[in-house]
Every structure is written in structure tokens, then in C-alpha cells.
C-alpha positions in Angstrom: 33.7 -24.5 13.4 37.8 -25.5 14.4 37.5 -28.9 12.3 35.9 -26.9 9.6 38.9 -24.1 9.2 42.1 -24.6 10.4 42.5 -21.0 11.3 39.6 -21.2 13.7 41.8 -24.3 15.2 44.7 -22.6 16.0 43.0 -20.2 17.8 40.6 -22.1 19.7 42.2 -25.0 20.4 46.1 -23.6 21.2 45.4 -19.9 22.8 42.1 -20.7 24.3 41.7 -21.6 27.8 40.4 -25.1 28.6 37.0 -24.1 29.7 36.2 -21.6 27.3 33.0 -22.2 25.2 32.4 -18.3 23.3 28.7 -18.3 24.4 29.1 -15.3 26.2 26.5 -12.9 25.2 29.2 -10.2 24.7 31.5 -13.0 22.3 27.9 -13.6 20.5 27.5 -10.2 19.9 30.7 -9.5 18.4 30.9 -12.9 16.0 27.4 -11.2 15.3 28.7 -8.1 14.4 31.8 -8.9 12.4 29.2 -11.2 9.9 27.4 -8.5 9.6 30.5 -6.5 8.3 31.6 -9.3 6.0 27.6 -9.2 4.4 27.8 -5.2 4.2 31.5 -5.0 2.6 30.3 -8.2 0.2 27.3 -5.5 -1.1 29.4 -2.8 -1.3 31.7 -4.8 -3.6 28.4 -5.3 -5.7 27.4 -2.3 -5.7 31.0 -1.0 -7.1 30.6 2.5 -9.0 27.1 2.0 -9.9 24.1 3.9 -8.7 21.7 2.6 -6.1 17.9 3.9 -4.2 17.1 3.6 -1.1 14.1 1.9 1.0 13.7 2.4 4.8 11.6 1.7 7.3 11.2 1.9 11.0 9.3 0.2 13.9 9.4 -0.5 17.8 11.8 -3.7 18.7 10.2 -5.7 21.8 11.8 -3.1 23.9 10.4 -0.5 22.5 13.3 0.9 21.0 13.1 2.6 17.5 14.8 0.5 14.7 15.3 1.9 11.3 16.2 -1.1 8.5 17.8 0.1 5.5 18.0 -2.1 2.1 19.9 -0.8 -1.0 18.4 -1.5 -4.3 20.7 -2.0 -7.4 21.4 -3.2 -11.2 24.3 -6.0 -11.2 26.4 -6.7 -13.7 24.3 -8.9 -15.5 21.6 -6.3 -15.6 19.3 -8.2 -12.9 17.6 -6.4 -9.8 19.2 -6.8 -6.8 17.6 -6.1 -3.1 20.0 -6.5 -0.4 19.1 -5.7 3.1 21.7 -3.6 4.2 21.5 -2.9 8.1 19.6 -2.1 11.2 20.0 0.8 13.0 18.6 2.2 16.5 17.3 5.9 16.4 16.4 8.1 19.2 13.4 9.3 17.3 11.3 8.7 13.8 12.4 12.6 13.1 12.8 13.0 9.3 16.6 14.6 10.0 17.6 12.0 12.6 16.5 9.4 10.2 18.4 11.0 7.4 21.4 11.3 9.8 21.5 7.7 10.4 20.8 7.0 6.8 23.9 8.9 6.0 26.2 7.3 8.9 25.4 4.1 7.7 26.5 4.7 4.1 29.3 6.6 4.5 30.9 3.8 6.6 30.8 1.7 3.6 31.7 4.7 1.4 28.1 4.7 -0.6 27.7 8.6 -1.8 24.5 10.5 -1.7 25.4 11.8 -4.9 24.8 8.1 -6.1 21.6 8.3 -4.8 18.9 7.8 -7.6 15.8 6.8 -5.6 14.1 6.8 -2.7 11.0 4.3 -1.2 9.4 4.8 2.0 6.1 4.2 3.3 3.5 7.4 3.3 4.1 8.8 6.8 4.3 12.5 7.1 8.0 12.4 8.3 9.2 10.3 4.7 6.9 11.6 2.9 6.8 15.4 3.8 7.6 18.0 0.7 9.1 20.2 2.9 10.8 18.1 5.7 10.0 14.9 5.1 12.9 12.4 4.9 12.8 12.1 0.9 13.1 16.0 0.6 15.7 16.5 2.9 17.8 13.6 0.7 16.5 15.6 -2.6 18.3 18.7 -1.2 21.4 17.1 -1.3 20.5 14.9 -4.8 18.1 16.5 -6.8 18.1 13.3 -8.9 17.0 11.0 -5.8 13.5 10.6 -6.8 10.6 9.3 -4.5 8.3 7.0 -5.4 6.2 4.1 -3.8 3.4 1.7 -4.2 0.0 3.1 -5.9 -1.9 0.8 -3.8 -0.3 1.6 -0.6 -1.0 5.6 -1.7 -4.6 4.3 -2.6 -4.7 2.7 0.8 -3.7 5.8 2.7 -5.7 8.2 1.0 -9.3 6.3 2.1 -7.6 6.1 5.6 -7.1 9.3 6.2 -10.6 10.3 4.3 -12.0 8.0 6.8 -9.9 9.7 9.7 -11.3 13.1 8.8 -15.0 12.2 8.5 -15.9 11.3 11.9 -19.2 9.3 10.7 -17.0 6.5 8.8 -14.4 5.9 12.1 -17.6 5.5 13.7 -18.6 2.6 11.2 -15.5 0.7 10.9 -15.4 1.1 15.0 -18.6 -0.7 15.0 -17.7 -2.8 12.2 -14.7 -3.9 14.6 -16.9 -4.6 17.7 -19.3 -6.6 15.6 -16.5 -9.1 14.0 -14.7 -8.9 17.3 -17.7 -10.2 19.4 -19.0 -12.9 17.0 -15.6 -14.0 15.5 -14.3 -15.1 19.0 -16.9 -17.4 19.7 -17.1 -21.1 18.2 -20.8 -20.8 19.4 -21.6 -17.5 18.0 -20.2 -18.2 14.6 -22.4 -21.6 14.6 -25.2 -19.4 15.1 -24.8 -16.6 12.6 -24.3 -19.5 10.2 -27.3 -21.2 11.5 -29.5 -17.6 11.2 -27.5 -17.1 7.7 -28.9 -20.4 6.2 -32.7 -19.6 7.3 -32.1 -16.1 5.9 -31.0 -17.5 2.6 -34.2 -20.3 2.6 -36.3 -17.6 3.0 -34.9 -15.2 0.1 -34.6 -18.1 -2.6 -38.1 -19.0 -1.9 -39.3 -15.4 -2.0 -37.4 -15.0 -5.4 -34.8 -12.4 -3.9 -31.3 -14.7 -4.6 -31.1 -16.7 -7.5 -29.8 -20.5 -7.3 -26.8 -21.7 -8.8 -23.7 -23.4 -8.8 -21.8 -21.5 -6.2 -24.3 -18.8 -5.6 -25.9 -18.7 -1.4 -22.7 -19.9 0.4 -22.4 -20.1 3.9 -19.7 -17.2 5.2 -19.0 -16.0 8.1 -18.1 -11.7 8.8 -14.9 -10.4 7.2 -12.6 -8.7 9.3 -10.9 -5.4 7.6 -7.4 -5.5 7.6 -4.3 -3.0 8.3 -2.9 -3.0 5.1 -5.1 -4.2 3.1 -8.3 -1.8 2.1 -9.9 -3.9 -0.1 -10.9 -5.8 2.6 -12.9 -3.1 4.0 -15.0 -3.6 1.1 -15.4 -7.3 1.9 -16.1 -6.5 5.7 -18.7 -4.4 5.0 -20.0 -6.5 2.0 -20.7 -9.2 4.5 -22.1 -7.4 7.1 -24.6 -6.2 4.5 -25.1 -9.8 3.5 -25.6 -11.1 7.1 -27.3 -8.2 8.2 -30.1 -9.9 10.0 -28.2 -12.9 10.8 -25.9 -10.6 12.8 -28.5 -8.8 14.6 -30.1 -12.3 15.5 -27.1 -13.5 17.0 -26.5 -9.9 19.0 -29.6 -10.2 20.2 -29.0 -13.7 22.1 -26.0 -12.9 23.3 -27.8 -9.7 24.8 -29.8 -12.3 26.7 -27.0 -15.2 27.3 -24.1 -13.5 27.0 -21.3 -14.7 29.4 -20.2 -12.0 31.3 -21.9 -8.6 32.0 -19.2 -6.9 29.2 -20.1 -8.7 26.6 -24.0 -8.9 27.7 -23.2 -4.7 27.7 -21.0 -4.4 24.5 -23.3 -6.8 22.3 -27.2 -4.4 23.4 -24.4 -0.8 22.2 -23.4 -2.3 18.8 -27.1 -3.8 18.4 -28.6 -0.6 18.8 -26.1 1.3 16.8 -26.9 -1.3 14.2 -30.5 -0.3 14.5 -30.3 2.9 13.7 -30.8 4.9 10.3 -27.4 6.8 10.5 -25.3 2.9 10.7 -27.4 1.6 7.6 -27.2 4.7 6.0 -23.4 5.3 6.3 -22.6 1.3 5.6 -24.8 1.6 2.0 -22.5 5.0 1.4 -19.4 3.5 2.3 -20.4 -0.1 0.2 -20.9 2.3 -2.8 -17.4 4.3 -2.2 -15.7 0.9 -1.7 -16.7 -0.6 -4.8 -15.9 2.1 -6.9 -12.6 2.2 -5.3 -12.4 -1.7 -4.8 -11.1 -2.8 -8.6 -8.9 0.4 -8.8 -7.1 -1.6 -5.7 -6.6 -4.7 -6.6 -5.6 -3.7 -10.3 -2.8 -1.8 -8.1 -1.6 -5.1 -6.2 -1.3 -7.2 -9.4 2.0 -8.2 -10.2 2.1 -8.0 -13.7 0.4 -4.2 -13.4 0.3 -2.5 -16.8 1.3 1.2 -16.1 -0.3 3.3 -18.3 -3.8 1.3 -17.5 -3.4 1.7 -13.4 -2.7 5.8 -14.5 -5.7 5.4 -16.7 -7.6 3.8 -13.2 -7.3 6.7 -11.4 -9.1 9.3 -13.7 -12.2 6.8 -13.8 -12.5 6.3 -10.2 -12.5 10.1 -9.8 -14.7 10.5 -12.8 -17.0 7.4 -11.1 -17.1 8.8 -7.5 -17.7 12.4 -8.9 -21.0 11.0 -10.9 -21.6 9.2 -7.4 -21.5 12.3 -5.7 -23.8 14.2 -8.1 -26.3 11.6 -8.9 -26.5 9.1 -7.1 -28.0 10.2 -3.4 -31.9 9.9 -4.0 -31.2 6.1 -5.4 -29.3 5.4 -2.2 -31.5 7.5 0.0 -34.6 4.8 -1.4 -32.6 2.1 -0.8 -31.5 2.5 2.8 -35.3 3.4 3.5 -36.4 0.2 1.7 -34.0 -1.6 3.9 -34.8 0.4 7.1 -38.8 -0.7 6.9 -37.9 -4.2 6.3 -36.1 -4.2 9.5 -38.3 -1.9 11.3 -35.8 0.8 11.6 -37.4 4.6 12.7 -36.4 6.8 9.6 -35.9 10.6 10.1 -38.3 13.2 8.2 -36.2 14.2 5.6 -38.4 17.9 5.4 -37.7 18.4 9.2 -35.0 20.9 10.2 -32.2 19.2 11.4 -31.0 19.3 15.1 -27.6 18.6 15.9 -27.1 16.5 19.2 -29.7 14.9 21.6 -31.2 16.0 25.1 -30.1 19.6 26.7 -27.2 20.4 24.4 -29.8 19.7 21.3 -28.9 22.6 19.1 -30.8 23.5 15.5 -28.8 24.4 12.6 -30.2 27.7 11.2 -32.0 26.5 7.7 -30.9 23.2 7.2 -32.8 20.1 6.7 -32.7 16.5 7.5 -32.2 15.7 4.3 -29.5 18.3 3.7 -27.6 17.0 6.3 -27.6 13.5 4.9 -26.8 15.1 1.8 -24.2 17.3 2.0 -22.6 17.0 5.1 -22.4 13.3 5.1 -22.5 11.9 1.6 -21.2 14.8 -0.1 -18.2 15.4 2.2 -17.2 11.6 2.5 -16.4 11.7 -1.7 -15.1 15.5 -1.2 -12.6 13.8 1.2 -12.0 10.7 -0.7 -11.6 13.2 -4.0 -9.3 15.5 -2.4 -6.9 12.5 -1.1 -6.5 10.9 -4.3 -5.8 14.2 -6.0 -3.2 14.9 -3.5 -1.4 11.4 -3.9 -2.0 11.0 -7.5 -0.3 14.1 -8.7 3.6 14.3 -9.1 7.0 13.8 -10.7 6.3 9.6 -10.0 3.5 9.4 -12.3 5.5 11.6 -15.5 8.6 9.2 -14.9 6.4 5.8 -14.7 4.3 7.1 -18.0 7.5 8.2 -19.9 9.4 5.3 -18.8 6.5 2.9 -20.9 8.6 3.7 -23.8 11.1 1.3 -22.7 9.1 -1.5 -21.8 9.1 -4.3 -24.5 6.0 -5.6 -24.0 4.1 -6.9 -27.2 6.7 -6.1 -29.5 7.8 -3.1 -28.1 4.1 -1.5 -29.4 4.8 1.7 -26.9 8.4 2.6 -27.5 9.2 5.9 -28.6 12.5 7.8 -29.3 10.7 11.2 -28.1 9.4 10.1 -24.8 12.0 8.0 -24.4 14.6 11.2 -25.0 12.2 13.5 -22.8 12.7 11.0 -19.9 16.6 11.2 -20.1 16.4 14.8 -20.3 13.9 15.7 -17.8 15.0 13.4 -14.8 18.3 12.1 -15.4 20.5 14.9 -16.4 23.2 14.1 -14.0 23.6 10.2 -15.8 24.0 12.2 -19.3 26.0 15.1 -20.6 25.1 17.5 -22.9 26.8 15.5 -26.0 25.7 11.8 -24.8 22.2 13.5 -24.7 22.8 14.7 -28.2 24.1 10.6 -29.0 21.6 8.8 -27.1 18.9 10.1 -29.6 20.9 8.1 -32.3 21.5 5.5 -30.6 18.0 4.7 -30.4 17.1 5.4 -34.3 19.8 2.5 -34.0 18.4 0.3 -31.9 14.6 0.9 -32.9 15.6 -0.8 -36.4 17.8 -3.6 -34.4 16.6 -4.4 -31.1 12.9 -4.4 -32.0 12.7 -6.4 -34.8 15.8 -9.0 -33.4 14.7 -12.6 -32.7 16.0 -12.8 -29.7 14.3 -9.7 -28.3 11.1 -10.7 -29.3 8.6 -11.7 -26.6 9.8 -10.4 -23.6 7.6 -9.4 -20.6 9.7 -6.9 -18.6 12.3 -4.0 -18.7 14.1 -6.0 -16.5 14.3 -9.1 -19.1 15.5 -6.5 -21.9 18.4 -5.5 -19.8 19.6 -8.9 -19.1 18.9 -9.5 -22.8 21.0 -6.7 -23.8 24.0 -7.5 -21.7 23.7 -11.6 -22.7 24.1 -10.2 -26.4 26.5 -7.6 -25.9 24.7 -5.0 -27.7 24.8 -3.1 -24.5 28.3 -2.0 -25.3 26.5 -0.9 -28.8 23.7 1.1 -27.3 25.6 2.0 -23.8 23.4 5.2 -23.6 20.5 3.3 -23.4 21.3 0.7 -21.4 22.5 3.3 -18.8 18.8 4.7 -19.1 17.4 1.6 -18.1 19.6 1.2 -15.1 18.7 4.8 -14.3 15.0 3.9 -14.4 15.2 1.2 -12.3 17.2 2.9 -9.4 15.1 6.0 -9.2 11.7 3.9 -9.2 12.4 1.7 -5.6 8.8 1.2 -4.7 8.1 0.7 -1.2 4.9 -1.6 -1.3 2.4 -2.0 0.2 2.3 -6.2 0.6 5.3 -6.2 1.9 4.1 -5.1 5.2 7.2 -4.3 6.9 11.0 -4.1 5.7 11.4 -5.6 8.9 9.7 -9.1 7.5 11.5 -8.3 4.0 11.8 -10.7 0.9 13.4 -9.5 -2.1 10.9 -9.5 -5.2 
């Protein structure tokens, strides 16, 4: 370092003792602290007097201490969206009040005002999204324009996860699926046996006409593991078990007799017994139908080129299809499950008998409830109702309206969604602090000129995003003529900082 910088050379060569190497932990931490402050000062200069939004996530470090990462998002002078990793703060706990105090202290050290906050992006944990005492609600009390928006795909995942926790039969299903994948997937020998049994099953079904032949069909695969941050992987996991049901049971039977340890043999026996029950087959196919409906929605929400209006429409269609499944599909599902149970010699209950809850001495008969009523209303309808309840709860707030109105600013398809009235509503309802009454009046006249000028100007054709539009306005100096439109676009960017499920955690942060 001394050879690269004269000031450093003067200090370390002339004043430091001969045995000083600056390798002690305290000195290294001090150097890192100085460098971090220099970076934060640079970010502060980059933000200037512009509005910004806040992204926060917390996690435990290797020592078990809670740490909070802070990321700032803003629009720079060139119209580009910037996301800067700003600070990591150790917190005593994850209570919303503690997090807010730590965030405010970090921002205040660099003269970043909460009044300039225009957006919040957190995950869906209760301490973050709580409507009354969550972190987003506490900031909204200080700044009513710091709107909270987070990833639609993350919302969908949390909705389905919440439903799985509410219904014990779903929790039990995914718990057993996890055990099946772990038992078979952890052994190369078991995977080889699974593929061999799968090949036998495919050959049998092709010969009987149950499977079609052709390029790419009947591929030998493996059981899919359900991921923590990709709910669509749960659909893939369920489908793989349904597709390899017979092969999976054959492998488990071999593990019961030939397992290397008592634990493996015992767990294999327990999982096999569960797979050979009507309840398991029933819930497996119930969740296959439900996740089949929500899977398309989940995948669409994670596309980089997301069409906001179509995504919002997908919420409605998903709810309609779930409701249709609830009202019309139980009988067909029950016939399907019964045929599978007959094929694999699984005992099926008498649907007209009285339903008894529990077994043995704990067995209690529910008054006037048949077995069919239990499976239809207590399980099938209940699971779908939980899904609908969560979807209604998580996709019904101001964030949807902001996104709907903001579509009028998008330049896609030659500004086909441009609407002066919608844009004025967006500014008046969500950004009144950024526009005076007089400016709000002038905004409409600017938009009328903007519609004639920008929408038909050759430089603004074939733009694909609002970010490109803003950069083009600045490069062509039209941002000076349409300064209120530019301000509105920047306000929109500042308020819609979306916490994305595909980031996993800000601690593994990459700006996108």
C-alpha cells in the first residue's frame, strides 16, 4: 500500500515502528470501518436531495446474533435506478420498534431524512408487514407516503405456506414427502433402484396404452425436493411422487428389508405405511389439483418481463378456478382417488359410514357426520378455503392500486396504456407531498403536451420499460420541459421497491 500512496508511505515508513504490520484484528476492523464510512458517504452524495426507498432484511450470523441489512434504492441524475447496500446493523431482537430505531439511527448519521422516504420493501413476516405494529406501519406513521410493496410471487408463496400451516393434513403431507425424498435421494443405490423400477413401470404403461410415446416423453427422472423459497417446486415434488408412486413404494419396501440401519428401516416402514393409506393418496391429489391452479400464477409472477395488469388479472382468475374446484370437482377427485386405491390395493373407507375421529379408546364419533362429509367439507373444502382466505388477505391493498395506476406511465407497445386521467389520479392520491396544488394543476397540461410530443416522437418508440423512458427523457433534455412528469416517474420508482422472493435474502444481495 505504501508504494501506491504517498500519504500512506509517509505514515507506515517514517512514523511506524519497524515491527508494525497492521495485521491485528482491531486495526483491520478499524480499516474496514473507515472504508465502509467512505462508501456510505459516497452513496449519500449520490442520493443528494432526492427521494429514496428502503429495503431491509434480517438474519442470524454464525454466532447466533441478529443482524439487519439495509439497502437504499433511488433514481440517479441519469434516470437509472440504483440499489446500494448501505449498512449492516446488529440488533438486540427483531421487534419492529427495535428495527425502526436501528434504521433511523443509521440513516440519521448521514443526514438521510425519513420525510424523504417514499417506499419500503421487506419480506412478509408479521414484524415487517403488520398493519398496526409492523415496521412498515411504524414508518408510515412518520411518513404517510412511504408505501410498502413487496414481490407478488413472495406473497403467493406466503399465502400457500400459511394455508399449509393452518391445515394439519397438508402439513403432514409435506412432512412425509420430505421424508420420502430424503430417504431415497440421500442414497445413490436407492436412486438407481428408483430409476430401474420407474423404467419397468413406464414400459408396462406404454404396453397397456396408458402412456403415449414420442420424443421427450417417458423420461426417467427422480423425486423432486420442495424448495423453501420456490413454492412452485412443491407442485413439482407432488407431481414426481404421483408419477413415480409405484416405483417409490418398491424402493421403500426394499429399504424396509435391506436398510443398513434400524433407523432407516424404521423410518422407511413408517413412510411406506403412510403412503398406503387413503388419507395420503387423497391429500396428495387434492394438493396436486390446487397447486396445479396456482403454479401457473406463481411462475408468471417471477418472470422478469412481468405484465402488471395481466398479473393482477391472474389473481382474479386463480381465485375463480379455486372456487370452481371447490364447488364442482370433489366427486371427480374422489373417483380418481378410489381408482388409484383399487389399483394399488389400498383400503378405502365406506363413505356412507359415520365418521369416527381417532383410533382405539380415543375414537370418538362426530354427531351426524359421514366419512364423505369429513373428506368433502373438513378436508377438501377447508384446504381450498384457507387458500382463498390467504389470497384475499395478501392481494388486497393499496399496492395493487399503485401498480394498476402506474401502468398508464409505461411506454410498452407505443404507450398503448397511456391515460392522462389515470396518471393524475396516481399523483393526487399517492404523491400529494411531492406536488403542490398548483403543480398538480399544471401536471395535467404537461401530460397533454407530453401525449402529443413524446408518444409520437421517433426517439421514444420501442421502449420496453419506464426506466428506459426516464433515461431517454433526460438524455433528450425533455425532462426540463416535462419536469413534473419526470418527478412523478421518479416518485413511482421510489415507492415501488419490491422485495423479491428470488433474492432469497439481502445478505446475498445482488442489485437487479
